[in-house]
N, C-alpha and C positions, 0 to 999 in steps of 0.2 A: 666460674662465679666466685663475687668476693665475699668476702666474711661480712660484710655492714650486706652485701643485697641476702645472704642466707640466712642472717639473724629475722632483718625484715618479714622473710616469708615465712620464718616458723613463726611468726608472733602476728602476725596476721591469715594468716592462710593462706591456700594455694591459689597461688593466679589461674586461669584457666586460661587452657589454649585450643588449637585450632589448625586442625590438617589443612596442608594447603597442596591439592592432588591435580589431576588428572596428566593432560600433554604438557608439562612442564618442563625445563631443563633444570630447575634447582627445584625440587616440593620441598618441605617444610613444616615446619609445629609452631607457630607464631602464639605469640602473649600478647596482651596492652603493653607492654612497658617494651616489647619487641614490634609493634607497630610509633613506637615513638621516638622513632631513628628517622622515620621519611616526614618533610617534611608536613605541617598541621593544617589542616583549614577548619573553620569555621563554617554553619549553617543553621538559622535558627528558621526552622523549621513550623510549619501547620498541616497540619493532613486528619483526614475525618476516620476516625474508628467506628465502626460499626455498633461495638459495645459501650466507649463512653463520650457519643462523642468528637466534636474538632479538638485537636493533641496539640499542643506548643510546646515546641522543646527546644535549647542550644545544642549542638552535637558538637563536639573536637572530632579531626583525626583527619589519619593518610585519607587521599583517594585509590579507592578503591585500581583505579587504571595506576600509579605506579607503583601500587605493592604487587598486582600481578605480574604490570613488566618486569619490573625486576629480577623476579621468580623462571622468566624465558620463557614464554607462552610459543608451543611448536608449532607456526604461524614465522612467514618469512615476511618482514615490517615492511620492506619493499613493492608489496605485491599487495595493495589495496583489500582487495577481493579474496585474497585467501583469507584475509581476516574472521570475513561477512561468516567463513562456519563454523565459530569459536562461541559457544555457552559454556556461560557460568552461573553453576548450583551452587547454590547457598542453602546450608542446614542449620536448624539453632536446635538445642538442646532439650525446646517443646517437643522436635516437632514438625516445626513450621519450617516448612520452605520457600525460596525463591529460586525464579528464573532470570538470567540477565540474556542480550548478545554481547557480544564484544563490541557490535556497531553501537550501541548504548553509551559508554564509556570513554571510546576512542576519540582523539579530539580528529580526525579527522574526517567525523563521521558527525552521532548526537553531541557527543563530549560532553553526556552527566555527569553533574561533579558529585558523582555517587562515591555515598564515604563509607570507611570501616571505622567506626567510633569507639575513641578510648574514653570520652566520658560525654555526659549528658546531665545539666543543668548546672553544672560547672561540680559533677561526683566522677570521680572514677570509676571504671565498668572491670579492674584489675579481678575481680573474683568473679561479678557474673558474665565475664566477658566482651571482647567485642560485639559492635550491633550493625546491621548494615543499613545503613538511611541512606534513602533515595529524595531528596531536596521537592525534585520535579517532582512529584506523583502527589496527586491531590488527597488520592490513597491511600491511610498509612500498612493496607495489606500485604507490600513486598517488604515492608520493614522485619527483619531478625534480627531478635534477642537473642543473645547467647550463642552467639555462631558458636559451634561445633567443624565445621570443615564445607570449607569451598576447593568445589572441582573443576576444573577449566578443561574443556573438551572439547574437541577439534572438528568429529562427527568422522566422516569419508575423509581419506589421507586425499588430497588434491590429484588434480588428474593434471596429470606432466603435457605440455602444448608441444 
């Protein structure tokens, strides 16, 4: 870590991080500054919250698909059906959880533009932690704030033909 980054962290407090684990060739611990290393997307979203009505926000961050693909999920990328057995579990610091299938984010299937947000309405999420954003969802129940863990799970090993 460079001296300037060390001083920046010391002045602003700790940066939140999350664990990227499971059936991955390259598990990791990632922070919002790490997520800035992937191409950034923007999503203007409106979703319904049961307790506070319709919310409107603008998020930026990399696609979940890009980050997980770089971590080397344990499937044969040439076999589309092999990818279908993979689930993605996301947990937040408040205990909230969401579950997605790999097919939801894969370009060969639903190709949903799910983000790992690094900012909300131009406010950086460095200290609060990244947020799972599902622009395609009408309901905000699968949005996860302050991500603490993402686990990729292939379940059962694939059957050999």
